[in-house]
VOZAMAR-438799 format. One record per residue (C-alpha): residue in one letter; x, y, z. Coordinates in steps of 0.02 Angstrom, whole numbers, padded with zeros to 5 digits, always signed. Layout:
% residues N
AXYZ...
***
This chain:
% residues 230
X+00000+00000+00000X+00066+00172-00047X+00088+00312+00081X-00058+00406+00002X-00171+00254+00015X-00121+00231+00197X-00169+00411+00235X-00336+00389+00148X-00375+00236+00255X-00285+00286+00416X-00447+00297+00521X-00532+00146+00444X-00563-00003+00558X-00689-00144+00563X-00799-00031+00670X-00790+00121+00557X-00786+00053+00381X-00937+00105+00281X-01055-00030+00220X-01197+00076+00150X-01148+00179-00004X-00962+00170+00036X-00916+00279-00112X-00983+00428-00013X-00862+00393+00129X-00686+00439+00180X-00568+00381+00316X-00430+00511+00305X-00395+00629+00448X-00402+00788+00342X-00582+00757+00287X-00637+00712+00463X-00552+00866+00537X-00631+00983+00409X-00806+00923+00452X-00772+00931+00639X-00705+01108+00626X-00864+01168+00541X-00976+01106+00682X-01027+01187+00846X-01100+01038+00938X-01093+00849+00933X-01197+00701+00990X-01117+00575+01108X-01185+00398+01117X-01150+00275+01258X-01234+00141+01365X-01260+00161+01553X-01341+00024+01657X-01401-00062+01499X-01489+00094+01432X-01425+00181+01274X-01411+00371+01281X-01370+00501+01149X-01325+00671+01222X-01291+00834+01129X-01145+00934+01197X-01011+01059+01151X-00840+01008+01090X-00678+01069+01015X-00545+00987+00909X-00367+00994+00975X-00254+00917+00845X-00297+00733+00829X-00419+00727+00973X-00591+00796+01017X-00621+00879+01185X-00795+00855+01257X-00866+00975+01386X-00992+00932+01521X-01049+00958+01699X-00951+00858+01827X-01117+00790+01892X-01188+00735+01724X-01223+00554+01682X-01127+00572+01519X-00959+00625+01587X-00965+00518+01744X-01002+00365+01637X-00875+00401+01500X-00739+00442+01627X-00750+00259+01682X-00690+00200+01512X-00858+00155+01437X-00851+00140+01246X-00929+00288+01158X-00976+00354+00988X-00968+00538+00939X-01055+00608+00786X-01062+00777+00699X-01181+00811+00555X-01209+00959+00439X-01370+00962+00338X-01323+01055+00178X-01483+01039+00080X-01648+00950+00050X-01637+00845-00107X-01806+00842-00191X-01827+00704-00317X-01967+00663-00436X-02012+00511-00333X-02038+00500-00146X-01916+00354-00135X-01770+00458-00199X-01799+00612-00092X-01641+00636+00009X-01525+00760+00095X-01356+00830+00056X-01249+00815+00212X-01076+00800+00287X-01054+00687+00437X-00919+00614+00548X-00925+00463+00663X-00787+00430+00791X-00782+00279+00907X-00668+00245+01053X-00643+00268+01239X-00623+00442+01311X-00504+00492+01450X-00536+00624+01581X-00427+00778+01564X-00331+00812+01726X-00355+00972+01825X-00185+01037+01768X-00246+01038+01586X-00426+01095+01613X-00395+01279+01577X-00312+01243+01411X-00450+01120+01366X-00586+01246+01404X-00496+01373+01296X-00497+01248+01152X-00684+01218+01168X-00724+01403+01187X-00618+01454+01038X-00689+01313+00932X-00866+01378+00959X-00831+01565+00971X-00659+01611+00900X-00588+01763+00990X-00701+01745+01143X-00579+01669+01267X-00468+01824+01284X-00620+01939+01290X-00702+01860+01443X-00662+01820+01625X-00565+01660+01646X-00647+01514+01740X-00632+01518+01930X-00570+01372+02035X-00751+01333+02081X-00806+01334+01900X-00664+01219+01851X-00715+01099+01990X-00893+01095+01922X-00832+01053+01747X-00768+00890+01676X-00680+00879+01509X-00646+00720+01412X-00523+00685+01272X-00568+00565+01131X-00428+00520+01011X-00471+00527+00826X-00404+00353+00791X-00559+00263+00726X-00672+00371+00620X-00767+00387+00458X-00835+00534+00361X-00982+00526+00242X-01040+00658+00119X-01184+00671-00002X-01190+00815-00125X-01268+00856-00292X-01439+00841-00372X-01570+00705-00350X-01542+00538-00434X-01706+00476-00507X-01760+00322-00600X-01735+00343-00788X-01922+00343-00825X-01957+00474-00691X-01855+00614-00771X-02001+00649-00888X-02125+00674-00745X-02199+00851-00727X-02127+00866-00551X-02004+00999-00492X-01840+00923-00434X-01682+00999-00365X-01595+01050-00204X-01650+01173-00070X-01483+01226+00007X-01460+01250+00195X-01317+01333+00288X-01274+01379+00467X-01271+01569+00463X-01274+01691+00610X-01408+01824+00627X-01376+01999+00697X-01320+01993+00880X-01445+02040+01016X-01367+02133+01164X-01401+02081+01343X-01527+02200+01424X-01405+02223+01569X-01258+02268+01459X-01165+02421+01525X-01185+02579+01418X-01058+02607+01281X-01007+02426+01256X-01014+02377+01074X-01014+02201+01005X-00833+02152+00963X-00781+02098+00788X-00778+01914+00834X-00966+01931+00865X-01017+02047+00724X-00908+01954+00597X-00941+01780+00664X-00927+01639+00538X-00894+01452+00536X-00755+01373+00432X-00826+01268+00292X-01002+01321+00343X-01068+01267+00174X-01022+01117+00071X-00915+01139-00084X-01023+01194-00228X-01166+01253-00117X-01233+01429-00116
***
């Protein structure tokens, strides 16, 4: 296997290889990182006491790992800190794909799935980990705001999940209809979606004279839209 082929398959394992429409998938770190960086929240799946749970939470990517943020008292972090296997997913819905038949209606999307076991981040690294999560969601915000207090750090648990086993999956483009259906008098195409901020709304208790900083008024997400989208 060539070095390029190894990079393309570096995150592929028996647990992450794609079985349904594998030609839409990728197992290289660069594709996975690009989709993660565009997101602002993830869903974490795990089993506790025989019951499956899927919990939305904030995250940040730090190199080849994902940092997950949660309350120290939450079921999610207390369970995962024990070494329970987990699954983390991030999905961007880029458009509704409207076909000429109900069967072929679909969505354009970008998604990532990571499996593994998370480790709890020690107290000595919590501040840096919180900065990563904050800057992932709101670039420029960390230096603008008060740093976490010792009490706030104690109330927070952060977990690190290595990006070792992962897959990305992407659908883009127009609908794919049955050959006979292209002649039907039915509109078909794509209704694009994108994560875009609206104008900021100031807190009613904001002190006079404080204007929204550029990282708020000019907020944007990297790769907020899929390639070729509008």
